[in-house]
C-alpha positions as CSV (number, residue, x, y, z in Angstrom):
1,M,0.0,0.0,0.0
2,K,2.9,2.4,0.9
3,K,4.4,1.7,-2.5
4,N,1.3,2.5,-4.3
5,L,0.9,5.8,-2.4
6,L,4.5,6.6,-3.1
7,I,4.0,6.0,-6.8
8,L,0.7,8.0,-6.8
9,G,2.5,10.8,-5.0
10,L,5.3,10.8,-7.5
11,V,2.9,10.9,-10.4
12,F,1.1,13.7,-8.8
13,S,4.3,15.6,-8.3
14,V,5.3,15.1,-11.9
15,A,1.9,16.3,-13.1
16,V,2.0,19.4,-10.9
17,N,5.4,20.4,-12.2
18,A,4.2,20.0,-15.8
19,A,1.1,22.0,-14.9
20,V,3.2,24.8,-13.4
21,L,5.4,25.0,-16.5
22,I,2.4,25.0,-18.8
23,K,0.7,27.7,-16.6
24,I,3.7,29.8,-16.7
25,G,3.9,29.4,-20.5
26,H,0.2,30.2,-20.9
27,H,0.4,33.1,-18.4
28,W,3.1,34.8,-20.4
29,L,2.0,33.9,-23.8
30,G,-1.9,33.4,-23.8
31,K,-3.5,31.5,-26.6
32,D,-6.3,33.7,-27.9
33,K,-8.3,36.7,-26.6
34,E,-10.4,34.6,-24.1
35,E,-7.3,32.9,-22.7
36,R,-5.4,36.1,-22.4
37,H,-7.6,37.3,-19.6
38,H,-7.5,35.8,-16.2
39,C,-10.8,34.9,-14.5
40,E,-10.4,37.9,-12.2
41,G,-10.6,40.2,-15.3
42,K,-6.9,41.1,-15.4
43,P,-5.5,42.1,-18.8
44,S,-3.5,39.7,-20.9
45,S,0.1,39.0,-20.1
46,M,1.3,40.8,-23.3
47,S,-0.8,43.9,-22.5
48,Y,0.5,43.7,-18.9
49,L,4.0,43.6,-20.1
50,H,3.3,46.3,-22.6
51,K,2.1,48.6,-19.8
52,E,4.5,47.6,-17.1
53,L,7.6,47.8,-19.3
54,A,6.4,50.6,-21.5
55,L,7.1,48.6,-24.6
56,S,7.4,50.3,-27.9
57,E,5.5,49.1,-30.9
58,K,8.6,47.5,-32.3
59,Q,9.3,45.7,-29.0
60,T,5.6,44.5,-28.9
61,R,5.9,43.1,-32.5
62,Q,9.2,41.4,-31.5
63,M,7.7,39.9,-28.4
64,N,4.7,38.6,-30.3
65,A,7.0,37.0,-32.9
66,L,8.9,35.3,-30.0
67,K,5.6,34.2,-28.4
68,E,4.6,32.5,-31.7
69,R,8.0,30.8,-32.1
70,F,7.9,29.6,-28.5
71,R,4.4,28.1,-29.0
72,S,5.6,26.2,-32.0
73,N,8.7,24.9,-30.3
74,A,6.9,23.9,-27.1
75,K,4.0,22.2,-28.8
76,P,5.7,18.9,-29.6
77,V,7.2,18.6,-26.1
78,R,3.8,19.2,-24.5
79,A,2.3,16.6,-26.8
80,A,5.0,14.1,-25.9
81,L,4.5,14.9,-22.1
82,R,0.8,14.1,-22.5
83,T,1.6,10.8,-24.2
84,K,4.1,9.8,-21.5
85,R,1.6,10.7,-18.7
86,K,-1.0,8.6,-20.3
87,Q,1.5,5.7,-20.5
88,L,2.4,6.2,-16.8
89,V,-1.3,6.0,-15.7
90,Q,-1.8,2.9,-17.8
91,L,1.2,1.3,-16.1
92,L,0.0,2.2,-12.7
93,M,-3.5,0.8,-13.4
94,A,-2.0,-2.7,-14.2
95,S,-3.0,-5.3,-11.7
96,E,0.8,-5.9,-11.1
97,P,2.6,-2.7,-12.1
98,D,6.1,-3.2,-13.6
99,R,8.3,-0.9,-11.6
100,S,11.1,-1.0,-14.2
101,K,8.7,0.3,-16.9
102,I,7.2,2.9,-14.6
103,D,10.7,4.1,-13.7
104,A,11.6,4.3,-17.4
105,V,8.4,6.4,-18.2
106,I,9.1,8.6,-15.2
107,S,12.6,9.2,-16.5
108,E,11.2,10.1,-20.0
109,I,8.7,12.5,-18.3
110,N,11.5,14.2,-16.4
111,S,13.6,14.6,-19.5
112,L,10.7,16.1,-21.4
113,Q,10.0,18.4,-18.5
114,G,13.6,19.5,-18.4
115,E,13.5,20.2,-22.2
116,L,10.3,22.2,-21.7
117,Q,12.0,24.2,-18.9
118,K,15.0,24.9,-21.1
119,R,12.7,26.1,-23.9
120,V,10.9,28.4,-21.4
121,V,14.2,29.8,-20.2
122,D,15.4,30.3,-23.7
123,H,12.2,32.2,-24.5
124,L,12.6,34.4,-21.4
125,L,16.2,35.2,-22.3
126,A,15.2,36.1,-25.8
127,Q,12.5,38.4,-24.5
128,K,15.1,40.0,-22.2
129,E,17.3,40.8,-25.2
130,I,14.6,42.9,-26.7
131,L,14.4,45.1,-23.6
132,T,16.3,48.1,-22.4
133,A,18.4,47.8,-19.3
134,E,15.6,49.4,-17.2
135,Q,12.9,47.2,-18.8
136,Q,15.1,44.1,-18.2
137,Q,15.3,44.9,-14.4
138,K,11.4,45.3,-14.3
139,F,11.0,42.2,-16.4
140,L,13.2,40.1,-14.1
141,F,11.4,41.3,-11.0
142,I,8.1,40.3,-12.6
143,I,9.5,36.8,-13.5
144,R,10.8,36.4,-10.0
145,D,7.6,37.3,-8.4
146,R,5.6,35.0,-10.7
147,L,8.1,32.0,-10.2
148,M,8.0,32.4,-6.4
149,E,4.2,32.6,-6.5
150,E,4.1,29.4,-8.6
151,K,6.7,27.6,-6.5
152,S,4.8,28.4,-3.3
153,H,1.5,27.2,-4.8
154,H,3.2,24.0,-6.1
155,E,4.8,23.2,-2.7
156,T,1.5,23.8,-0.8
157,N,-0.2,21.4,-3.1
158,R,2.5,18.7,-3.0
159,L,2.7,18.8,0.7
160,S,-1.0,18.6,1.3
161,I,-1.4,15.7,-1.1
162,M,1.4,13.8,0.6
163,G,-0.2,14.5,4.1
164,E,2.7,16.9,5.2
165,D,0.7,19.9,6.2
């Protein structure tokens, strides 16, 4: 029973990590007009950046081009992650789960998550290059605040699911 709980906890942790990365990507990029607005009615991430960083029209066009490039680069990794998560769930549902196969899929998921994180960082660094020194400093503070917010949310969820309140 403990082994199953450990596996379930690990799967949940992997899923939460992926969800955090996807949320960060969606937060910064937005898919369409409806997705660009938070449920609280806040403006899109691009309009937020435009306002907070006082982006020029040229910078806004460059940021939009980067956003599209990032989306197309991240899409196959996200698809592969979905496939691997489905495989993991199928393995876990087996009457006698094969631990070596589960570990192999977990390793593949970790690798894909690492790849997605690298692509997110590459995207953020490319965005940073478009900005002036003053804008870069504001941009990095925004990123820091968002990442710390996400980390705190992730840790709270992980600890509560594992019974470590």
